[in-house]
C-alpha positions as CSV (number, residue, x, y, z in Angstrom):
1,X,39.3,8.6,49.3
2,X,42.4,9.1,46.8
3,X,42.1,5.5,45.7
4,X,38.4,6.1,44.7
5,X,39.3,9.1,42.8
6,X,42.2,7.5,40.9
7,X,39.8,4.4,40.2
8,X,37.2,6.8,38.8
9,X,39.6,8.5,36.3
10,X,41.0,5.1,35.2
11,X,37.5,3.8,34.3
12,X,36.7,7.0,32.6
13,X,39.9,6.9,30.6
14,X,39.1,3.3,29.5
15,X,35.6,4.3,28.4
16,X,36.8,7.1,26.4
17,X,39.5,5.1,24.7
18,X,37.0,2.5,23.9
19,X,34.7,5.1,22.3
20,X,37.6,6.4,20.4
21,X,38.4,3.0,19.1
22,X,34.9,2.4,18.0
23,X,34.6,5.8,16.3
24,X,37.9,4.9,14.4
25,X,36.7,1.6,13.5
26,X,33.4,3.2,12.2
27,X,35.4,5.8,10.4
28,X,37.6,3.3,8.6
29,X,34.5,1.2,7.6
30,X,32.9,4.3,6.0
31,X,36.1,5.4,4.2
32,X,36.5,1.9,2.7
33,X,32.8,1.3,1.9
34,X,33.6,2.2,-1.6
35,X,35.6,-1.0,-1.9
36,X,33.2,-3.5,-0.4
37,X,29.8,-2.3,-1.6
38,X,28.8,-4.4,-4.5
39,X,27.3,-2.7,-7.5
40,X,25.7,-4.4,-10.6
41,X,25.5,-2.5,-13.8
42,X,23.5,-3.9,-16.7
43,X,24.9,-2.6,-20.0
44,X,22.9,-3.2,-23.3
45,X,23.7,-2.7,-26.9
46,X,22.6,-3.8,-30.4
47,X,25.6,-4.4,-32.4
48,X,27.0,-7.7,-33.8
49,X,29.5,-9.2,-31.3
50,X,32.5,-9.2,-33.8
51,X,32.1,-5.5,-34.6
52,X,35.1,-3.2,-33.2
53,X,32.7,-1.2,-31.1
54,X,31.3,-4.5,-29.5
55,X,34.7,-5.6,-28.9
56,X,35.7,-2.4,-27.2
57,X,32.5,-2.4,-25.0
58,X,33.0,-5.9,-23.8
59,X,36.7,-5.2,-22.9
60,X,35.5,-2.1,-21.0
61,X,33.1,-4.1,-19.1
62,X,35.5,-6.8,-18.4
63,X,38.2,-4.4,-17.2
64,X,35.7,-2.6,-14.8
65,X,34.6,-5.9,-13.2
66,X,38.2,-7.3,-12.8
67,X,39.9,-4.2,-11.6
68,X,37.1,-3.7,-9.0
69,X,37.7,-7.3,-7.9
70,X,34.1,-7.9,-9.0
71,X,32.6,-5.1,-6.7
72,X,31.5,-3.3,-9.9
73,X,30.0,-6.2,-11.9
74,X,29.2,-5.0,-15.4
75,X,26.8,-7.5,-16.9
76,X,26.6,-7.2,-20.6
77,X,23.6,-7.9,-23.0
78,X,24.8,-7.7,-26.5
79,X,23.2,-7.9,-29.9
80,X,19.7,-6.7,-28.9
81,X,19.3,-9.4,-26.1
82,X,17.8,-7.0,-23.5
83,X,16.8,-4.0,-25.5
84,X,16.5,-2.8,-29.1
85,X,18.1,0.4,-30.4
86,X,14.6,1.9,-30.6
87,X,13.8,1.2,-26.8
88,X,17.4,1.9,-25.7
89,X,17.2,5.7,-25.0
90,X,14.2,5.8,-22.9
91,X,15.4,2.8,-20.8
92,X,18.5,4.6,-19.9
93,X,16.8,7.8,-19.3
94,X,14.4,6.2,-17.1
95,X,16.8,4.0,-15.3
96,X,15.2,0.9,-16.6
97,X,18.8,-0.2,-17.6
98,X,22.0,1.5,-16.0
99,X,24.1,1.6,-19.2
100,X,23.3,1.5,-22.9
101,X,25.1,2.0,-26.1
102,X,23.1,3.5,-29.0
103,X,23.9,5.3,-32.2
104,X,24.0,9.1,-32.4
105,X,21.4,8.8,-35.1
106,X,19.0,7.2,-32.7
107,X,19.9,9.7,-29.9
108,X,19.0,12.5,-32.2
109,X,15.4,11.7,-31.9
110,X,15.7,12.5,-28.2
111,X,18.6,15.0,-28.2
112,X,18.4,16.7,-31.5
113,X,22.1,18.1,-31.1
114,X,23.3,14.6,-31.6
115,X,22.2,14.8,-35.2
116,X,25.3,16.6,-35.9
117,X,27.0,13.4,-36.8
118,X,24.6,12.8,-39.6
119,X,25.1,16.3,-41.0
120,X,26.8,15.5,-44.4
121,X,30.6,16.3,-44.6
122,X,31.2,17.8,-41.4
123,X,34.4,15.9,-40.5
124,X,36.9,15.4,-43.2
125,X,39.0,12.7,-41.3
126,X,39.2,10.6,-38.1
127,X,41.7,12.9,-36.4
128,X,39.5,16.0,-36.9
129,X,36.5,14.1,-35.3
130,X,38.6,12.9,-32.3
131,X,40.0,16.4,-31.7
132,X,36.6,17.9,-31.7
133,X,35.1,15.3,-29.3
134,X,37.9,16.0,-26.9
135,X,37.2,19.7,-26.9
136,X,34.3,22.1,-26.4
137,X,32.4,20.4,-29.2
138,X,32.3,17.2,-27.2
139,X,31.5,19.0,-23.8
140,X,28.5,20.8,-25.6
141,X,27.1,17.4,-26.5
142,X,27.7,15.9,-23.1
143,X,25.8,18.9,-21.6
144,X,22.9,18.3,-24.0
145,X,22.7,14.6,-23.0
146,X,22.7,15.5,-19.2
147,X,19.7,17.7,-19.7
148,X,17.9,14.6,-20.7
149,X,19.1,12.6,-17.6
150,X,22.0,10.8,-18.9
151,X,25.8,11.1,-18.8
152,X,28.0,10.3,-21.7
153,X,30.9,8.1,-20.6
154,X,32.2,7.2,-24.1
155,X,32.0,8.3,-27.8
156,X,32.5,5.1,-29.7
157,X,33.6,5.9,-33.3
158,X,31.7,3.6,-35.6
159,X,33.4,4.9,-38.7
160,X,32.1,6.5,-41.9
161,X,28.8,5.9,-43.7
162,X,28.6,5.0,-47.4
163,X,26.1,4.1,-50.1
164,X,25.6,0.7,-51.7
165,X,23.0,-0.2,-54.4
166,X,22.0,-2.8,-57.0
167,X,21.2,-0.5,-59.9
168,X,24.2,1.6,-61.1
169,X,27.3,3.3,-59.8
170,X,26.7,6.4,-57.8
171,X,29.2,8.8,-59.1
172,X,27.6,12.0,-58.5
173,X,24.3,13.2,-56.6
174,X,22.4,13.1,-59.8
175,X,22.9,9.2,-60.0
176,X,20.6,8.7,-56.9
177,X,17.3,10.0,-58.8
178,X,14.6,7.4,-58.8
179,X,16.2,5.0,-56.4
180,X,14.7,3.6,-53.2
181,X,17.5,3.7,-50.4
182,X,17.4,2.3,-47.1
183,X,17.9,5.0,-44.4
184,X,18.9,4.9,-40.7
185,X,17.4,8.0,-39.3
186,X,16.0,11.6,-39.9
187,X,18.8,13.6,-41.5
188,X,20.2,10.5,-43.6
189,X,16.6,10.5,-45.0
190,X,16.9,14.2,-45.8
191,X,20.1,13.6,-47.7
192,X,18.7,10.7,-49.7
193,X,15.7,13.0,-50.6
194,X,17.9,16.0,-51.4
195,X,19.9,13.6,-53.8
196,X,16.7,12.8,-55.6
197,X,16.0,9.2,-54.1
198,X,13.3,7.9,-51.8
199,X,14.4,7.0,-48.2
200,X,13.0,3.9,-46.7
201,X,13.6,3.6,-42.9
202,X,14.3,0.1,-41.5
203,X,16.8,-1.6,-39.0
204,X,20.0,-3.0,-39.9
205,X,18.9,-6.7,-39.4
206,X,16.1,-6.1,-42.1
207,X,18.4,-4.7,-44.9
208,X,19.7,-7.9,-46.4
209,X,16.2,-9.3,-47.1
210,X,15.0,-6.1,-48.3
211,X,17.8,-5.9,-50.9
212,X,17.5,-9.5,-51.8
213,X,13.8,-8.9,-52.6
214,X,14.3,-5.6,-54.3
215,X,12.1,-4.0,-51.7
216,X,14.9,-1.3,-51.8
217,X,17.5,-0.6,-54.4
218,X,20.2,0.3,-52.0
219,X,21.2,1.3,-48.4
220,X,23.4,3.4,-46.4
221,X,25.6,2.0,-43.8
222,X,29.3,1.6,-42.7
223,X,31.4,-0.8,-44.6
224,X,32.1,-2.7,-41.2
225,X,28.4,-3.6,-41.1
226,X,28.2,-4.4,-44.9
227,X,30.9,-7.0,-44.4
228,X,29.2,-8.5,-41.3
229,X,25.7,-8.5,-43.1
230,X,27.2,-9.8,-46.5
231,X,25.9,-7.0,-48.5
232,X,28.2,-8.2,-51.4
233,X,25.8,-11.1,-51.8
234,X,22.9,-8.9,-52.7
235,X,24.2,-5.6,-54.1
236,X,27.0,-4.9,-56.6
237,X,27.9,-1.1,-56.3
238,X,29.5,0.8,-53.5
239,X,30.2,4.5,-53.4
240,X,32.8,5.6,-50.7
241,X,32.1,9.3,-50.1
242,X,32.5,9.5,-46.3
243,X,29.3,11.5,-46.0
244,X,28.8,11.0,-42.2
245,X,31.1,10.1,-39.3
246,X,28.9,7.7,-37.3
247,X,29.1,7.6,-33.4
248,X,27.8,5.2,-30.9
249,X,27.3,6.5,-27.3
250,X,27.9,4.6,-24.1
251,X,25.5,6.5,-21.9
252,X,24.7,6.0,-18.0
253,X,21.6,6.9,-16.2
254,X,22.3,10.3,-14.3
255,X,20.7,9.5,-11.1
256,X,22.3,6.1,-10.9
257,X,25.6,7.6,-11.6
258,X,25.3,10.3,-9.0
259,X,24.7,7.7,-6.3
260,X,27.9,5.9,-7.1
261,X,30.8,6.3,-4.8
262,X,33.6,8.5,-6.2
263,X,36.1,5.6,-6.3
264,X,33.8,3.7,-8.6
265,X,33.2,6.7,-10.9
266,X,36.9,7.2,-11.4
267,X,37.4,3.6,-12.2
268,X,34.6,3.5,-14.7
269,X,35.6,7.0,-16.5
270,X,39.2,5.7,-16.7
271,X,38.4,2.7,-18.5
272,X,35.8,4.3,-20.6
273,X,38.5,6.9,-21.7
274,X,41.1,4.1,-22.6
275,X,38.4,2.2,-24.6
276,X,37.3,5.3,-26.4
277,X,40.9,5.9,-27.7
278,X,41.2,2.2,-28.7
279,X,37.8,2.3,-30.6
280,X,38.8,5.5,-32.5
281,X,42.0,3.9,-33.6
282,X,40.2,0.8,-34.9
283,X,37.5,2.6,-36.7
284,X,40.0,3.9,-39.2
285,X,41.7,0.5,-39.6
286,X,38.3,-1.3,-39.8
287,X,37.0,1.0,-42.4
288,X,40.0,0.4,-44.7
289,X,39.9,-3.4,-44.0
290,X,36.2,-3.8,-44.8
291,X,36.4,-1.7,-47.8
292,X,39.1,-3.8,-49.2
293,X,37.3,-7.0,-48.3
294,X,34.1,-5.8,-50.1
295,X,36.5,-5.3,-53.2
296,X,37.7,-8.8,-52.8
297,X,34.3,-10.1,-52.5
298,X,33.5,-8.7,-55.9
299,X,31.8,-5.4,-55.2
300,X,32.5,-2.6,-57.6
301,X,33.6,0.5,-55.8
302,X,33.7,4.1,-56.7
303,X,35.7,6.4,-54.4
304,X,34.7,10.2,-54.4
305,X,37.8,12.2,-54.7
306,X,38.7,15.3,-52.5
307,X,38.2,17.4,-55.7
308,X,34.7,16.0,-56.1
309,X,33.6,16.4,-52.5
310,X,32.6,20.0,-52.8
311,X,30.1,19.0,-55.4
312,X,28.4,16.5,-53.1
313,X,28.6,18.9,-50.1
314,X,27.0,21.7,-52.0
315,X,24.1,19.4,-53.1
316,X,23.6,18.4,-49.5
317,X,23.3,22.0,-48.0
318,X,19.4,21.7,-47.4
319,X,20.2,19.0,-44.9
320,X,22.5,21.3,-42.9
321,X,19.6,23.8,-42.8
322,X,17.2,21.1,-41.6
323,X,19.7,20.2,-38.8
324,X,19.8,23.8,-37.6
325,X,16.1,23.9,-37.8
326,X,15.8,20.9,-35.4
327,X,18.7,21.6,-33.1
328,X,18.3,25.3,-32.9
329,X,21.0,27.6,-31.6
330,X,22.9,24.6,-30.2
331,X,23.0,23.1,-33.6
332,X,24.4,26.2,-35.0
333,X,26.9,26.5,-32.3
334,X,28.1,23.0,-33.1
335,X,28.6,23.6,-36.7
336,X,30.6,26.9,-35.9
337,X,32.9,24.9,-33.5
338,X,33.9,22.5,-36.4
339,X,34.5,25.5,-38.7
340,X,31.6,24.6,-41.0
341,X,30.5,27.7,-42.8
């Protein structure tokens, strides 16, 4: 009888030990599932591959893929291969694509607060913009994007926007009168009209031909794009007035993001943060390099001095009012955060 009782407890012990081992094994599997569950992320953008923002985005994708041992596979579709900039926002919001890079100007049509970067003369320098984006100002914009179903992973500094034209040097707002200027969004169009010219909206890839055929007299863009698209071949005059500090946004679909394991989120956010810093540093360098390259290519450049900027800003005040009308209280809060009166 004692033998049977002892045997019974031995068997029970073995069963419980086996169950414990199975539970431990199952627990270990669940804990490490972040590492072994493969995820594919499609990332689309519409910039030329040699632009500094493109280079940064490609490096971000490469680093995330490699540091996850391929378990987070970021597949990049550059230069409009998958989506145009006009289709990008809705695709990210709906989950048609997991990640997308698009300009703040294009996002402003969906999230009016993003128009802050097109408000003339808000940021005096690169450092001021970076400080604002790293604080409450940036958080407010991130919050507005989340309301539309996206999460901002990165503010990618494109650099300052300028004006080029084929008729005459633009040395004051009055010099714009009567010109047809290619615009890239709503608020830039308002500025062009305020300065007395007629805005013509068109994509970046259409500008060269329009300038060559005199469909437009000039265009607004960054000097990085002007170099890449050979503006010097079809326009002669360039005005450096740093009127808008352009941003591109790396956004991810909110629902997709929420379903990612925490370990993957941390990796992606860390790489996005490092890339954001690199791109911001490059923006200043590239603006200066491409300005000098356009000079070397024969463009006549007029640089608006700090003393003259208040004249240009005062003439642009109606655009500030338009922004507040479109973005409401949030727009006014953003202007207040960057000490714009």
